[in-house]
N, C-alpha and C positions, 0 to 999 in steps of 0.2 A: 648518624647512620640513616641512609636513604631507605625509605619504606617502599615495599613492592606495591604493585597495583592491587594485589589481592588484599594487602593490609589497608591500603587507602580506601578500598571499596566500602568497608564497613565503618568508616569514620563519618559518612554522610548520615545525618539524622534529620535533615530538613529538605523536603521535596524541592523547595525553591533553590537550593544549592546546586541542584543538577537538573533543573527543569529543561525540557526539550520542547522545541516549538510544536505546539499542538497538543501537549499533554493535557491541558485543561479541557480539550475536546474529547476526552476519553469516553469509554462506554457508559451509557446511562443505566444499563442494567447493572446488577451487582450480585454478589454471592448470595445475599439475603433473598434474592428472587428465585433461587433454585428450589424446585418443589420437592426433590428427594431429600428427606430429612437427614439421613445418615451422611450424605455427601455435603449438604449444607453445613451441618454441625462441624465436620472435619475442617472444611475450608474456613469457617468463621474462627475456629480455635487457632488456626495457623496464619491468619490474615496479616498479623503484625510482626511475624518472626523474621529474623535474619535467615540467610540461607543455612548458616551453621546451626542455629536453633531449630530450624525446620527439619533438617536431616536428623538431628538428635531426637526430636519428638517423633518423627516418622518411624525410626528404628525401635524406639521404646514402645510404640503403640501399634505396630504392624500386626501383631497377633490378635489384638482386641478389635481390630477393624478389618474383617475379611473382605469387605467391599473395596478396600484400597490396595493398590499394587505400587510398591516402591521400586523404581528403576535406579540401581546404584550408579555412582560416578564412573565406574569402570565400563559401563555399557556405552559403546560409541558407534556400533554398527547395527544394521537392520537384523542381521543374523542373531546377534546377541540379544536383541529385543525380542525376537521370536522365541528364543530359548527361555527368556525370563517369563514370558506369558505362559508357555506350556499349554495346558487345557483350561486355564483360568479365564474368566470373563468379568473383570472388575468393573465397578461403577466409576471408579476414580483412579486415574493413572498419574503418578507423580514422577516427573523427570528431574532427577537431582543434578544431572550434568547440564551445564549451561548450553543453550542452543548454538552459540557462536563457536563452540569447541567441537561440534560434531562434523566429521569429515564430509559426509554427504547428507546435509540436513533435509533436503527435499525427499530423498528416498527414505530416510528415517521417519519423517512425518507421514509419508504415504503408507509405510508399513504399520505404524501405530494406528492409522485409520482402518486398515484392513483387519487388524486384530481386535479392535474395539467395536462394541455394539453401538448402534445409533442411539443417541440420547445419553451416552456416558461422557465423562468429563476428563479433560487433560489439563494438568497444572504444570507449567514450565516457566523458565526464567532465562534471562540473557543479559549481557552487557550491551548497551547501545553505543552508536557512534558518538552521540553527544556526551554520554557519561564517560567514555574512554578519553575523549578530548579534554574534558575538564580535569580528569584525574592525572593525565599526562602533564597538563599545565601546572598542577599542584605539586607533582613529584619533582620536576626539573626546575632549575633556576631560570630567571627571566631571560638570561642571555642566550639560552639554547632551546627554551621550551617551544618556541614557534617553529624552529627547525625540526624538532622531534615530532611535533604534531603533523606538520606537512609530510614528513618522511613516512610516518605511520599511515597517513591517509593514502599516499601514493602506493605504498606496498600492500596494505591490508584491505583497501577498498577498490583501488583502481587496477592494480596488477592482476587480481583474479578474474577480471572482466575483459581484459584485452587479449586478443588472440596471440599477440607477440610474446606476452609474459605469462599467459595462463598456465601452460604446461610447466614452466620453470617454477612458478609459485607453488603449484600443487606438489611437485617433486620435493621441494624444500620444506614445506609446512604441512603437507597432507590435508590442507584446507582447515586446519584446526586453529588458525589465528585470525580468521577473517573478522571484519567488523561490519555489523548490520545496523541500519537505521531502525528506529521504532516502526516506521511504515513498512519496511521490508519484512520484519518479523511478523507483523500482522498479516501482510499479504501472503507470505508463505503458509501461514496457518489456514487462511481462507482457501488458498489454492489446494491445500491438502484435505479440504472438506470439513473444516472446523469453523464454528461461529464463535466469536469472542463474546464472553459473558462479562468478564471483568478484567481490567488492566490497571496497573499502578506501579509507580516508582517508589522503592523503599530501600534504604541502606545501600544505595549505590548500584542497584540492579533493577531490571524491568521484569515484573511478574505478570503472567497472563493466565487466566482460567478460560478454557474454551470447551465447547461442546461439539461432539461429532454430530453433524446434521445431514451429511450426504457423502457420496463417493468423491474421491479427488478429481480435479479437473484434468482431462486428458488432452494435454497440449504440450508444446515445446516450451520449457521454462525461459523466462527473459534472461538475456545475456548481459544486460547493462550497456548495450551499444548506444552511442550518441544519437542514432536514428532509431526510432521505434516504429513498429508495424502493428497497427491497431485494426481490429475487425469492426467494421461499421456497416450500417444499413445503406445500400445503394438503390439505384433505380429498380423498380419492380420488386423491391424487397430483397434483392439479391445481396449477398454478403460481399463486401469489397475490403481490401486491405489498404488502409490509409497510412501514409508515411509522414512522420513529423520529427522534428528535433526533440529529444527528451527534455521535458521540463519538470517531470515528477521523479520522485525516488523510485528505485527499482521495486517491482511487484505492486505498484500503486493501483493498477487497474483491477486487481482482485478484491480490493476492499471498497470499491465504489458503492455497493449496496450498504455497507456498514457506515460509510461517511454520509450517504444520503439519509440514512435512518436517524442520525443524530445531528445533522447540520442543516442549515437553511440555504436555499438557492438565492444567489444575488442576481442583479441584473445581468442579462446576457446568458442566463441559464447555467452559470458555473456555481460551484459551491462556495459559500461565504467562508473566508479565512481557511481555505483549503490547505491543511498542513502537509499534504502530499507534494506540494510544489516546492522545489528547492530554490535557494537564493539565485543561482544561475538561471533557473527556469523562469523566475519572475522577470529577470532582465530580458530574456529571450522573448517573452510574451509582450512586454512593453514595446519592443522594437520590431515585432512581427517576424522575427527570425525563425521562430518555431514553425511557422506555416510554410516556409519555402519548399521543403521536400514534397509537399502536396502537388507541386507543379508536375511531378512525374505522373501523378494520378490524372491530372488534366491532359497531359500528353498521351496517356494511354486510353483516353476517352471514357474513363470511369467517373470523372468529375468535370465540372466546368468552372470558369472563373468566378461567376456570380451565382449564388444559389443558397439554399438552406444548408445548415451544417450537416455533415455526415455524423449520425448519432450512434452511440453504443446501444446494445440491446437493452441495458438497464434504463438508460435515459429515454430511449424510444418508447418503452412501455409506459412512461408517464403521460404520453400524449393521448388525446382522445382518439377513438377508432377512426373517426372521420378525418382527423388531421394525419393519422398514420397512413391512411389510404391516399390522401392528397399529396403527401410528401413523396411517396414512392412512385409517383407518376413521372417525376423528372429526376435528373441527375443532381446529386448534392454539389455544393460549390465551395470555393475557398473563401469568398467574401460574402458573409451572410447578410440578410436583410436588416438584421439588428443594427448594423453600422450605417444604414441609410436613414434611419429615423432620427429626427431632430431631438426628440425626447426618448431616451433609451428605455426600452421595456424593462420592468423590474420584477415581474412575476411570471410564472409559467404561462398563465392565461394571456398576459400581454405579449409574451414571446410568440405564442401560437397565433394570436391575432395579427401580429406583424408578419409572420410567415404566410398566413392565409392571404393577406393583401398582395404579397409578392407572387405567390403561386397562382392565384386566380388571374392576376394581370398577365403573368407569363403564359398561361394557357391561351389567352386571347392574342397576345402579340409578343412572342418569344424574344426576337431580336431587339425590338424597341424597348421592352421592359428591362432586359439585361443592360442595354446601353445606358438607359436612364439611371438605373440603380448603380452601375459602375461609377459613373461620374459623380453621383451623389455621395457614394461611399468615399471616393477619393477626396472630395471636398471636405467631408466631415473629418477624415483622418488628418488632412493638412491644416485645416483652419479651426476645427473644433477639438482637435487633439484626441480623437477617439483611438483607443488602443486595444490590442488583443487582451482578453481576460485570462 
């Protein structure tokens, strides 16, 4: 008799059996670091439970822990969540319904943020794309399992994001069958104003403990388009929208502070072993294909061919005030000075020194400097095999 995905989910008892790229780079904080004694004790008691065991424990102990609010499996809308809260202000909110089954997850998380006090905690769980893929491969025979995995990927991950199939998908599923990557789950939480305290895979599910730290981000949610539009610092400190081919999983941009906090920068100023980058994204970066849409920014006059990278607000803040001011005197460029150097800069200080040399030379002789850097970069790409990071 074939087992359902629900039954298979709880057969996993070894994290290595369903490891997802980057899980070893999880949060360095833990539940034990939470200062609120009542919340910490509850989370520590439930830290190793399966979802079934957790729900059973929560129901049995809900009256003895008034600081805890249990949201039942039947709650799937923001309106139902408001009703569940009533006039209560719990320190700890448990969502027993998996995040991937919520019809409008962003709205649900935004509502949770609105109802929670700053400094209170949210405990939630979900199945991730990697977990689902491995369970599908275990459920079906080898002759058809690859076909099933691809079909599930196209229907539950691609179809919700395409304009052509978006409406049809939501009419048929009400958005309750979508598949999220670990990165997207974390990104949605950060976008909703939560900071991740602890994350772990256990018994075939992904569990997250997060703390409300701020109000939700007021922007248009990512649509998963192949071309992404990123806000970056331009000339005179003005914000420009840079266009690139997507190389990271959806919602990756929201967890950049989280990744920076626990990862190290590699040469070129990118994060070492950045698990937000997809397999296709790594290929696009190696072949420079991800940079091509920025030509539109060049044609619009917002960027030039050679120049310092257009940086995000988070990365820009890491630079010294002097370098921040120097950078914003000129337009950013597609081909950064990093690729001109024979010995690649490996630290943030070395990157700033490399950019300073270019910027000071550019201030003196703009055309001659860009001409020299352009051919130097082309030579390094062709003969030294330098690649986009």
